PyMOL CGO cylinders between C-alpha atoms (Angstrom):
from pymol import cmd
from pymol.cgo import CYLINDER

trace = [
    CYLINDER, -71.42, -199.49, -96.92, -72.15, -201.85, -94.12, 0.3, 1, 1, 1, 1, 1, 1,
    CYLINDER, -72.15, -201.85, -94.12, -75.52, -202.69, -92.74, 0.3, 1, 1, 1, 1, 1, 1,
    CYLINDER, -75.52, -202.69, -92.74, -74.16, -202.04, -89.23, 0.3, 1, 1, 1, 1, 1, 1,
    CYLINDER, -74.16, -202.04, -89.23, -73.37, -198.42, -90.04, 0.3, 1, 1, 1, 1, 1, 1,
    CYLINDER, -73.37, -198.42, -90.04, -76.85, -197.77, -91.51, 0.3, 1, 1, 1, 1, 1, 1,
    CYLINDER, -76.85, -197.77, -91.51, -78.52, -199.56, -88.56, 0.3, 1, 1, 1, 1, 1, 1,
    CYLINDER, -78.52, -199.56, -88.56, -76.43, -197.57, -86.04, 0.3, 1, 1, 1, 1, 1, 1,
    CYLINDER, -76.43, -197.57, -86.04, -77.37, -194.21, -87.64, 0.3, 1, 1, 1, 1, 1, 1,
    CYLINDER, -77.37, -194.21, -87.64, -80.99, -195.19, -87.69, 0.3, 1, 1, 1, 1, 1, 1,
    CYLINDER, -80.99, -195.19, -87.69, -80.96, -195.38, -83.98, 0.3, 1, 1, 1, 1, 1, 1,
    CYLINDER, -80.96, -195.38, -83.98, -78.80, -192.32, -83.41, 0.3, 1, 1, 1, 1, 1, 1,
    CYLINDER, -78.80, -192.32, -83.41, -80.51, -190.18, -80.74, 0.3, 1, 1, 1, 1, 1, 1,
    CYLINDER, -80.51, -190.18, -80.74, -79.31, -186.86, -82.14, 0.3, 1, 1, 1, 1, 1, 1,
    CYLINDER, -79.31, -186.86, -82.14, -81.99, -186.01, -84.72, 0.3, 1, 1, 1, 1, 1, 1,
    CYLINDER, -81.99, -186.01, -84.72, -79.72, -183.43, -86.50, 0.3, 1, 1, 1, 1, 1, 1,
    CYLINDER, -79.72, -183.43, -86.50, -77.01, -186.00, -86.93, 0.3, 1, 1, 1, 1, 1, 1,
    CYLINDER, -77.01, -186.00, -86.93, -79.54, -188.59, -88.29, 0.3, 1, 1, 1, 1, 1, 1,
    CYLINDER, -79.54, -188.59, -88.29, -80.76, -185.96, -90.78, 0.3, 1, 1, 1, 1, 1, 1,
    CYLINDER, -80.76, -185.96, -90.78, -77.21, -185.12, -91.88, 0.3, 1, 1, 1, 1, 1, 1,
    CYLINDER, -77.21, -185.12, -91.88, -76.43, -188.84, -92.31, 0.3, 1, 1, 1, 1, 1, 1,
    CYLINDER, -76.43, -188.84, -92.31, -79.60, -189.36, -94.40, 0.3, 1, 1, 1, 1, 1, 1,
    CYLINDER, -79.60, -189.36, -94.40, -78.61, -186.30, -96.59, 0.3, 1, 1, 1, 1, 1, 1,
    CYLINDER, -78.61, -186.30, -96.59, -75.07, -187.77, -97.04, 0.3, 1, 1, 1, 1, 1, 1,
    CYLINDER, -75.07, -187.77, -97.04, -76.38, -191.22, -97.91, 0.3, 1, 1, 1, 1, 1, 1,
    CYLINDER, -76.38, -191.22, -97.91, -79.01, -190.11, -100.40, 0.3, 1, 1, 1, 1, 1, 1,
    CYLINDER, -79.01, -190.11, -100.40, -77.23, -187.15, -101.99, 0.3, 1, 1, 1, 1, 1, 1,
    CYLINDER, -77.23, -187.15, -101.99, -73.53, -188.16, -101.96, 0.3, 1, 1, 1, 1, 1, 1,
    CYLINDER, -73.53, -188.16, -101.96, -73.04, -187.92, -105.72, 0.3, 1, 1, 1, 1, 1, 1,
    CYLINDER, -73.04, -187.92, -105.72, -74.53, -184.51, -105.72, 0.3, 1, 1, 1, 1, 1, 1,
    CYLINDER, -74.53, -184.51, -105.72, -72.53, -183.35, -102.73, 0.3, 1, 1, 1, 1, 1, 1,
    CYLINDER, -72.53, -183.35, -102.73, -69.38, -184.48, -104.46, 0.3, 1, 1, 1, 1, 1, 1,
    CYLINDER, -69.38, -184.48, -104.46, -70.18, -182.47, -107.52, 0.3, 1, 1, 1, 1, 1, 1,
    CYLINDER, -70.18, -182.47, -107.52, -71.15, -185.39, -109.89, 0.3, 1, 1, 1, 1, 1, 1,
    CYLINDER, -71.15, -185.39, -109.89, -74.64, -184.30, -110.31, 0.3, 1, 1, 1, 1, 1, 1,
    CYLINDER, -74.64, -184.30, -110.31, -76.36, -180.95, -110.76, 0.3, 1, 1, 1, 1, 1, 1,
    CYLINDER, -76.36, -180.95, -110.76, -79.08, -181.77, -108.32, 0.3, 1, 1, 1, 1, 1, 1,
    CYLINDER, -79.08, -181.77, -108.32, -80.54, -184.30, -105.84, 0.3, 1, 1, 1, 1, 1, 1,
    CYLINDER, -80.54, -184.30, -105.84, -83.75, -184.75, -104.01, 0.3, 1, 1, 1, 1, 1, 1,
    CYLINDER, -83.75, -184.75, -104.01, -84.58, -185.91, -100.46, 0.3, 1, 1, 1, 1, 1, 1,
    CYLINDER, -84.58, -185.91, -100.46, -87.87, -186.62, -98.70, 0.3, 1, 1, 1, 1, 1, 1,
    CYLINDER, -87.87, -186.62, -98.70, -87.30, -185.46, -95.14, 0.3, 1, 1, 1, 1, 1, 1,
    CYLINDER, -87.30, -185.46, -95.14, -89.10, -184.64, -91.94, 0.3, 1, 1, 1, 1, 1, 1,
    CYLINDER, -89.10, -184.64, -91.94, -90.37, -181.11, -91.90, 0.3, 1, 1, 1, 1, 1, 1,
    CYLINDER, -90.37, -181.11, -91.90, -88.59, -179.97, -88.74, 0.3, 1, 1, 1, 1, 1, 1,
    CYLINDER, -88.59, -179.97, -88.74, -85.31, -181.02, -90.27, 0.3, 1, 1, 1, 1, 1, 1,
    CYLINDER, -85.31, -181.02, -90.27, -85.73, -178.50, -93.14, 0.3, 1, 1, 1, 1, 1, 1,
    CYLINDER, -85.73, -178.50, -93.14, -85.27, -175.67, -90.61, 0.3, 1, 1, 1, 1, 1, 1,
    CYLINDER, -85.27, -175.67, -90.61, -81.64, -176.70, -90.15, 0.3, 1, 1, 1, 1, 1, 1,
    CYLINDER, -81.64, -176.70, -90.15, -80.75, -176.57, -93.94, 0.3, 1, 1, 1, 1, 1, 1,
    CYLINDER, -80.75, -176.57, -93.94, -79.93, -172.89, -93.93, 0.3, 1, 1, 1, 1, 1, 1,
    CYLINDER, -79.93, -172.89, -93.93, -77.13, -173.57, -91.37, 0.3, 1, 1, 1, 1, 1, 1,
    CYLINDER, -77.13, -173.57, -91.37, -75.90, -176.72, -93.13, 0.3, 1, 1, 1, 1, 1, 1,
    CYLINDER, -75.90, -176.72, -93.13, -75.36, -175.11, -96.50, 0.3, 1, 1, 1, 1, 1, 1,
    CYLINDER, -75.36, -175.11, -96.50, -74.52, -171.47, -95.65, 0.3, 1, 1, 1, 1, 1, 1,
    CYLINDER, -74.52, -171.47, -95.65, -70.77, -172.00, -96.42, 0.3, 1, 1, 1, 1, 1, 1,
    CYLINDER, -70.77, -172.00, -96.42, -71.44, -173.79, -99.72, 0.3, 1, 1, 1, 1, 1, 1,
    CYLINDER, -71.44, -173.79, -99.72, -72.59, -173.05, -103.26, 0.3, 1, 1, 1, 1, 1, 1,
    CYLINDER, -72.59, -173.05, -103.26, -75.55, -175.36, -102.68, 0.3, 1, 1, 1, 1, 1, 1,
    CYLINDER, -75.55, -175.36, -102.68, -79.15, -174.06, -102.94, 0.3, 1, 1, 1, 1, 1, 1,
    CYLINDER, -79.15, -174.06, -102.94, -82.25, -175.88, -101.87, 0.3, 1, 1, 1, 1, 1, 1,
    CYLINDER, -82.25, -175.88, -101.87, -85.99, -175.56, -102.37, 0.3, 1, 1, 1, 1, 1, 1,
    CYLINDER, -85.99, -175.56, -102.37, -88.92, -177.38, -100.79, 0.3, 1, 1, 1, 1, 1, 1,
    CYLINDER, -88.92, -177.38, -100.79, -90.99, -178.63, -103.67, 0.3, 1, 1, 1, 1, 1, 1,
    CYLINDER, -90.99, -178.63, -103.67, -93.87, -180.16, -101.67, 0.3, 1, 1, 1, 1, 1, 1,
    CYLINDER, -93.87, -180.16, -101.67, -95.07, -180.73, -98.21, 0.3, 1, 1, 1, 1, 1, 1,
    CYLINDER, -95.07, -180.73, -98.21, -97.33, -183.54, -97.03, 0.3, 1, 1, 1, 1, 1, 1,
    CYLINDER, -97.33, -183.54, -97.03, -98.22, -183.96, -93.34, 0.3, 1, 1, 1, 1, 1, 1,
    CYLINDER, -98.22, -183.96, -93.34, -94.83, -183.89, -91.49, 0.3, 1, 1, 1, 1, 1, 1,
    CYLINDER, -94.83, -183.89, -91.49, -92.58, -184.56, -94.47, 0.3, 1, 1, 1, 1, 1, 1,
    CYLINDER, -92.58, -184.56, -94.47, -91.31, -182.40, -97.26, 0.3, 1, 1, 1, 1, 1, 1,
    CYLINDER, -91.31, -182.40, -97.26, -89.66, -183.08, -100.61, 0.3, 1, 1, 1, 1, 1, 1,
    CYLINDER, -89.66, -183.08, -100.61, -86.48, -180.97, -100.96, 0.3, 1, 1, 1, 1, 1, 1,
    CYLINDER, -86.48, -180.97, -100.96, -84.56, -180.23, -104.19, 0.3, 1, 1, 1, 1, 1, 1,
    CYLINDER, -84.56, -180.23, -104.19, -80.88, -179.53, -103.65, 0.3, 1, 1, 1, 1, 1, 1,
    CYLINDER, -80.88, -179.53, -103.65, -78.95, -177.97, -106.52, 0.3, 1, 1, 1, 1, 1, 1,
    CYLINDER, -78.95, -177.97, -106.52, -76.00, -175.89, -107.69, 0.3, 1, 1, 1, 1, 1, 1,
    CYLINDER, -76.00, -175.89, -107.69, -77.50, -173.05, -109.68, 0.3, 1, 1, 1, 1, 1, 1,
    CYLINDER, -77.50, -173.05, -109.68, -74.82, -172.95, -112.37, 0.3, 1, 1, 1, 1, 1, 1,
    CYLINDER, -74.82, -172.95, -112.37, -74.80, -176.70, -112.86, 0.3, 1, 1, 1, 1, 1, 1,
    CYLINDER, -74.80, -176.70, -112.86, -78.55, -176.94, -113.04, 0.3, 1, 1, 1, 1, 1, 1,
    CYLINDER, -78.55, -176.94, -113.04, -78.83, -173.98, -115.41, 0.3, 1, 1, 1, 1, 1, 1,
    CYLINDER, -78.83, -173.98, -115.41, -76.42, -175.87, -117.76, 0.3, 1, 1, 1, 1, 1, 1,
    CYLINDER, -76.42, -175.87, -117.76, -78.55, -178.98, -117.66, 0.3, 1, 1, 1, 1, 1, 1,
    CYLINDER, -78.55, -178.98, -117.66, -81.74, -177.06, -118.33, 0.3, 1, 1, 1, 1, 1, 1,
    CYLINDER, -81.74, -177.06, -118.33, -80.15, -174.96, -121.04, 0.3, 1, 1, 1, 1, 1, 1,
    CYLINDER, -80.15, -174.96, -121.04, -79.57, -177.95, -123.30, 0.3, 1, 1, 1, 1, 1, 1,
    CYLINDER, -79.57, -177.95, -123.30, -81.58, -177.59, -126.50, 0.3, 1, 1, 1, 1, 1, 1,
    CYLINDER, -81.58, -177.59, -126.50, -83.11, -181.06, -126.37, 0.3, 1, 1, 1, 1, 1, 1,
    CYLINDER, -83.11, -181.06, -126.37, -83.97, -180.74, -122.65, 0.3, 1, 1, 1, 1, 1, 1,
    CYLINDER, -83.97, -180.74, -122.65, -85.61, -177.34, -123.32, 0.3, 1, 1, 1, 1, 1, 1,
    CYLINDER, -85.61, -177.34, -123.32, -87.69, -178.92, -126.09, 0.3, 1, 1, 1, 1, 1, 1,
    CYLINDER, -87.69, -178.92, -126.09, -88.74, -181.75, -123.84, 0.3, 1, 1, 1, 1, 1, 1,
    CYLINDER, -88.74, -181.75, -123.84, -89.64, -179.41, -120.95, 0.3, 1, 1, 1, 1, 1, 1,
    CYLINDER, -89.64, -179.41, -120.95, -91.61, -177.13, -123.22, 0.3, 1, 1, 1, 1, 1, 1,
    CYLINDER, -91.61, -177.13, -123.22, -94.21, -179.89, -123.45, 0.3, 1, 1, 1, 1, 1, 1,
    CYLINDER, -94.21, -179.89, -123.45, -94.75, -179.63, -119.65, 0.3, 1, 1, 1, 1, 1, 1,
    CYLINDER, -94.75, -179.63, -119.65, -95.15, -175.83, -119.56, 0.3, 1, 1, 1, 1, 1, 1,
    CYLINDER, -95.15, -175.83, -119.56, -91.50, -174.77, -118.85, 0.3, 1, 1, 1, 1, 1, 1,
    CYLINDER, -91.50, -174.77, -118.85, -90.94, -172.78, -122.00, 0.3, 1, 1, 1, 1, 1, 1,
    CYLINDER, -90.94, -172.78, -122.00, -88.78, -169.67, -121.65, 0.3, 1, 1, 1, 1, 1, 1,
    CYLINDER, -88.78, -169.67, -121.65, -88.36, -169.93, -117.89, 0.3, 1, 1, 1, 1, 1, 1,
    CYLINDER, -88.36, -169.93, -117.89, -85.43, -168.89, -115.82, 0.3, 1, 1, 1, 1, 1, 1,
    CYLINDER, -85.43, -168.89, -115.82, -84.07, -171.47, -113.33, 0.3, 1, 1, 1, 1, 1, 1,
    CYLINDER, -84.07, -171.47, -113.33, -86.06, -170.26, -110.34, 0.3, 1, 1, 1, 1, 1, 1,
    CYLINDER, -86.06, -170.26, -110.34, -89.19, -170.08, -112.43, 0.3, 1, 1, 1, 1, 1, 1,
    CYLINDER, -89.19, -170.08, -112.43, -88.62, -173.62, -113.69, 0.3, 1, 1, 1, 1, 1, 1,
    CYLINDER, -88.62, -173.62, -113.69, -88.26, -174.88, -110.16, 0.3, 1, 1, 1, 1, 1, 1,
    CYLINDER, -88.26, -174.88, -110.16, -91.42, -172.95, -109.20, 0.3, 1, 1, 1, 1, 1, 1,
    CYLINDER, -91.42, -172.95, -109.20, -93.18, -174.74, -112.13, 0.3, 1, 1, 1, 1, 1, 1,
    CYLINDER, -93.18, -174.74, -112.13, -91.86, -178.09, -111.01, 0.3, 1, 1, 1, 1, 1, 1,
    CYLINDER, -91.86, -178.09, -111.01, -93.08, -177.33, -107.46, 0.3, 1, 1, 1, 1, 1, 1,
    CYLINDER, -93.08, -177.33, -107.46, -96.47, -176.38, -108.72, 0.3, 1, 1, 1, 1, 1, 1,
    CYLINDER, -96.47, -176.38, -108.72, -96.78, -179.52, -110.69, 0.3, 1, 1, 1, 1, 1, 1,
    CYLINDER, -96.78, -179.52, -110.69, -95.69, -181.61, -107.73, 0.3, 1, 1, 1, 1, 1, 1,
    CYLINDER, -95.69, -181.61, -107.73, -98.35, -179.80, -105.63, 0.3, 1, 1, 1, 1, 1, 1,
    CYLINDER, -98.35, -179.80, -105.63, -101.00, -180.75, -108.25, 0.3, 1, 1, 1, 1, 1, 1,
    CYLINDER, -101.00, -180.75, -108.25, -99.77, -184.37, -108.04, 0.3, 1, 1, 1, 1, 1, 1,
    CYLINDER, -99.77, -184.37, -108.04, -99.95, -184.40, -104.24, 0.3, 1, 1, 1, 1, 1, 1,
    CYLINDER, -99.95, -184.40, -104.24, -103.63, -183.14, -104.51, 0.3, 1, 1, 1, 1, 1, 1,
    CYLINDER, -103.63, -183.14, -104.51, -104.43, -185.97, -107.01, 0.3, 1, 1, 1, 1, 1, 1,
    CYLINDER, -104.43, -185.97, -107.01, -105.03, -183.59, -109.87, 0.3, 1, 1, 1, 1, 1, 1,
    CYLINDER, -105.03, -183.59, -109.87, -102.35, -184.94, -112.20, 0.3, 1, 1, 1, 1, 1, 1,
    CYLINDER, -102.35, -184.94, -112.20, -99.85, -187.81, -112.62, 0.3, 1, 1, 1, 1, 1, 1,
    CYLINDER, -99.85, -187.81, -112.62, -96.39, -187.57, -110.97, 0.3, 1, 1, 1, 1, 1, 1,
    CYLINDER, -96.39, -187.57, -110.97, -94.29, -185.05, -112.80, 0.3, 1, 1, 1, 1, 1, 1,
    CYLINDER, -94.29, -185.05, -112.80, -91.62, -187.46, -114.18, 0.3, 1, 1, 1, 1, 1, 1,
    CYLINDER, -91.62, -187.46, -114.18, -89.88, -184.66, -116.06, 0.3, 1, 1, 1, 1, 1, 1,
    CYLINDER, -89.88, -184.66, -116.06, -88.24, -184.08, -112.65, 0.3, 1, 1, 1, 1, 1, 1,
    CYLINDER, -88.24, -184.08, -112.65, -85.73, -186.61, -113.87, 0.3, 1, 1, 1, 1, 1, 1,
    CYLINDER, -85.73, -186.61, -113.87, -84.02, -184.07, -116.04, 0.3, 1, 1, 1, 1, 1, 1,
    CYLINDER, -84.02, -184.07, -116.04, -83.82, -181.74, -113.04, 0.3, 1, 1, 1, 1, 1, 1,
    CYLINDER, -83.82, -181.74, -113.04, -82.03, -184.56, -111.25, 0.3, 1, 1, 1, 1, 1, 1,
    CYLINDER, -82.03, -184.56, -111.25, -79.50, -184.80, -114.12, 0.3, 1, 1, 1, 1, 1, 1,
    CYLINDER, -79.50, -184.80, -114.12, -80.72, -188.16, -115.41, 0.3, 1, 1, 1, 1, 1, 1,
    CYLINDER, -80.72, -188.16, -115.41, -80.09, -188.74, -119.14, 0.3, 1, 1, 1, 1, 1, 1,
    CYLINDER, -80.09, -188.74, -119.14, -82.96, -187.30, -121.11, 0.3, 1, 1, 1, 1, 1, 1,
    CYLINDER, -82.96, -187.30, -121.11, -83.28, -190.42, -123.27, 0.3, 1, 1, 1, 1, 1, 1,
    CYLINDER, -83.28, -190.42, -123.27, -83.87, -192.46, -120.12, 0.3, 1, 1, 1, 1, 1, 1,
    CYLINDER, -83.87, -192.46, -120.12, -86.38, -189.93, -118.68, 0.3, 1, 1, 1, 1, 1, 1,
    CYLINDER, -86.38, -189.93, -118.68, -88.32, -189.98, -121.93, 0.3, 1, 1, 1, 1, 1, 1,
    CYLINDER, -88.32, -189.98, -121.93, -88.26, -193.84, -122.07, 0.3, 1, 1, 1, 1, 1, 1,
    CYLINDER, -88.26, -193.84, -122.07, -89.34, -194.10, -118.47, 0.3, 1, 1, 1, 1, 1, 1,
    CYLINDER, -89.34, -194.10, -118.47, -92.40, -191.91, -119.24, 0.3, 1, 1, 1, 1, 1, 1,
    CYLINDER, -92.40, -191.91, -119.24, -93.20, -193.74, -122.42, 0.3, 1, 1, 1, 1, 1, 1,
    CYLINDER, -93.20, -193.74, -122.42, -92.91, -197.18, -120.86, 0.3, 1, 1, 1, 1, 1, 1,
    CYLINDER, -92.91, -197.18, -120.86, -94.72, -196.29, -117.59, 0.3, 1, 1, 1, 1, 1, 1,
    CYLINDER, -94.72, -196.29, -117.59, -91.60, -197.15, -115.63, 0.3, 1, 1, 1, 1, 1, 1,
    CYLINDER, -91.60, -197.15, -115.63, -91.50, -200.69, -117.00, 0.3, 1, 1, 1, 1, 1, 1,
    CYLINDER, -91.50, -200.69, -117.00, -89.12, -202.52, -119.35, 0.3, 1, 1, 1, 1, 1, 1,
    CYLINDER, -89.12, -202.52, -119.35, -85.90, -200.87, -118.04, 0.3, 1, 1, 1, 1, 1, 1,
    CYLINDER, -85.90, -200.87, -118.04, -82.67, -202.87, -118.68, 0.3, 1, 1, 1, 1, 1, 1,
    CYLINDER, -82.67, -202.87, -118.68, -80.82, -201.60, -115.58, 0.3, 1, 1, 1, 1, 1, 1,
    CYLINDER, -80.82, -201.60, -115.58, -81.88, -200.00, -112.35, 0.3, 1, 1, 1, 1, 1, 1,
    CYLINDER, -81.88, -200.00, -112.35, -79.65, -197.88, -110.10, 0.3, 1, 1, 1, 1, 1, 1,
    CYLINDER, -79.65, -197.88, -110.10, -80.00, -194.25, -109.22, 0.3, 1, 1, 1, 1, 1, 1,
    CYLINDER, -80.00, -194.25, -109.22, -82.52, -194.16, -112.08, 0.3, 1, 1, 1, 1, 1, 1,
    CYLINDER, -82.52, -194.16, -112.08, -84.19, -196.68, -114.49, 0.3, 1, 1, 1, 1, 1, 1,
    CYLINDER, -84.19, -196.68, -114.49, -81.90, -197.14, -117.51, 0.3, 1, 1, 1, 1, 1, 1,
    CYLINDER, -81.90, -197.14, -117.51, -83.22, -197.70, -121.03, 0.3, 1, 1, 1, 1, 1, 1,
    CYLINDER, -83.22, -197.70, -121.03, -80.31, -196.46, -123.11, 0.3, 1, 1, 1, 1, 1, 1,
    CYLINDER, -80.31, -196.46, -123.11, -76.54, -196.58, -122.98, 0.3, 1, 1, 1, 1, 1, 1,
    CYLINDER, -76.54, -196.58, -122.98, -76.47, -199.26, -120.26, 0.3, 1, 1, 1, 1, 1, 1,
    CYLINDER, -76.47, -199.26, -120.26, -72.61, -199.38, -120.06, 0.3, 1, 1, 1, 1, 1, 1,
    CYLINDER, -72.61, -199.38, -120.06, -72.37, -195.63, -119.44, 0.3, 1, 1, 1, 1, 1, 1,
    CYLINDER, -72.37, -195.63, -119.44, -75.01, -195.82, -116.77, 0.3, 1, 1, 1, 1, 1, 1,
    CYLINDER, -75.01, -195.82, -116.77, -73.42, -198.87, -115.11, 0.3, 1, 1, 1, 1, 1, 1,
    CYLINDER, -73.42, -198.87, -115.11, -70.08, -196.95, -114.87, 0.3, 1, 1, 1, 1, 1, 1,
    CYLINDER, -70.08, -196.95, -114.87, -71.91, -193.90, -113.52, 0.3, 1, 1, 1, 1, 1, 1,
    CYLINDER, -71.91, -193.90, -113.52, -73.61, -195.98, -110.85, 0.3, 1, 1, 1, 1, 1, 1,
    CYLINDER, -73.61, -195.98, -110.85, -70.17, -197.41, -109.80, 0.3, 1, 1, 1, 1, 1, 1,
    CYLINDER, -70.17, -197.41, -109.80, -68.78, -193.87, -109.53, 0.3, 1, 1, 1, 1, 1, 1,
    CYLINDER, -68.78, -193.87, -109.53, -71.83, -192.86, -107.49, 0.3, 1, 1, 1, 1, 1, 1,
    CYLINDER, -71.83, -192.86, -107.49, -71.30, -195.75, -105.09, 0.3, 1, 1, 1, 1, 1, 1,
    CYLINDER, -71.30, -195.75, -105.09, -67.73, -194.66, -104.58, 0.3, 1, 1, 1, 1, 1, 1,
    CYLINDER, -67.73, -194.66, -104.58, -68.85, -191.13, -103.90, 0.3, 1, 1, 1, 1, 1, 1,
    CYLINDER, -68.85, -191.13, -103.90, -71.30, -192.43, -101.38, 0.3, 1, 1, 1, 1, 1, 1,
    CYLINDER, -71.30, -192.43, -101.38, -68.62, -194.47, -99.61, 0.3, 1, 1, 1, 1, 1, 1,
    CYLINDER, -68.62, -194.47, -99.61, -66.32, -191.46, -99.55, 0.3, 1, 1, 1, 1, 1, 1,
    CYLINDER, -66.32, -191.46, -99.55, -68.95, -189.05, -98.31, 0.3, 1, 1, 1, 1, 1, 1,
    CYLINDER, -68.95, -189.05, -98.31, -70.12, -191.40, -95.55, 0.3, 1, 1, 1, 1, 1, 1,
    CYLINDER, -70.12, -191.40, -95.55, -66.58, -192.18, -94.40, 0.3, 1, 1, 1, 1, 1, 1,
    CYLINDER, -66.58, -192.18, -94.40, -65.89, -188.40, -94.24, 0.3, 1, 1, 1, 1, 1, 1,
    CYLINDER, -65.89, -188.40, -94.24, -69.11, -187.89, -92.27, 0.3, 1, 1, 1, 1, 1, 1,
    CYLINDER, -69.11, -187.89, -92.27, -68.27, -190.71, -89.77, 0.3, 1, 1, 1, 1, 1, 1,
    CYLINDER, -68.27, -190.71, -89.77, -64.74, -189.15, -89.40, 0.3, 1, 1, 1, 1, 1, 1,
    CYLINDER, -64.74, -189.15, -89.40, -66.39, -185.94, -88.18, 0.3, 1, 1, 1, 1, 1, 1,
    CYLINDER, -66.39, -185.94, -88.18, -66.58, -183.71, -91.22, 0.3, 1, 1, 1, 1, 1, 1,
    CYLINDER, -66.58, -183.71, -91.22, -69.48, -181.29, -91.57, 0.3, 1, 1, 1, 1, 1, 1,
    CYLINDER, -69.48, -181.29, -91.57, -71.68, -181.32, -94.67, 0.3, 1, 1, 1, 1, 1, 1,
    CYLINDER, -71.68, -181.32, -94.67, -70.12, -178.07, -95.80, 0.3, 1, 1, 1, 1, 1, 1,
    CYLINDER, -70.12, -178.07, -95.80, -66.63, -179.88, -95.72, 0.3, 1, 1, 1, 1, 1, 1,
    CYLINDER, -66.63, -179.88, -95.72, -67.96, -182.92, -97.53, 0.3, 1, 1, 1, 1, 1, 1,
    CYLINDER, -67.96, -182.92, -97.53, -69.59, -180.90, -100.31, 0.3, 1, 1, 1, 1, 1, 1,
    CYLINDER, -69.59, -180.90, -100.31, -67.44, -180.05, -103.32, 0.3, 1, 1, 1, 1, 1, 1,
    CYLINDER, -67.44, -180.05, -103.32, -67.44, -176.39, -103.91, 0.3, 1, 1, 1, 1, 1, 1,
    CYLINDER, -67.44, -176.39, -103.91, -66.58, -174.21, -106.89, 0.3, 1, 1, 1, 1, 1, 1,
    CYLINDER, -66.58, -174.21, -106.89, -68.12, -176.50, -109.56, 0.3, 1, 1, 1, 1, 1, 1,
]
cmd.load_cgo(trace, "trace")
């Protein structure tokens, strides 16, 4: 990805196109079906266009929190995220944060509630969000235990365990980003870039 492309898109006058580019840049591995979910902090007015962007896809989205003119949006494929959250160890981990026995929509509501409490200064950041974003559970746990310090590799997430696997994953994510951005610059819509039927 060249700095020229990023700089060009930063000054793009069409706000919708800038939003779509930001989405492609930040969520490419998710769009390409490599992750169950992704997250993006976006300007509030842009969120109105999300219905149209994803209407022809299997992608769902939910605003987790709003602060001033920005909102934190979780993008996910229901089936994929349900599989992640159904893992026995993940369920056990999330139980400690009040997610016991919840369906997917209820779990996302719980995450949103906890994010709202964080935004109001009533609790620490809900780092369990990492499992919703399909980060390895062992890295999410280690991040929390170490207060975000002492990681051995940093990429899409901070890595504490299985560095080789994470490094290969980061390379695959970079290729997905290059592919998605090239498709976007060639004129494809988000619904065409997004892998469907996962």
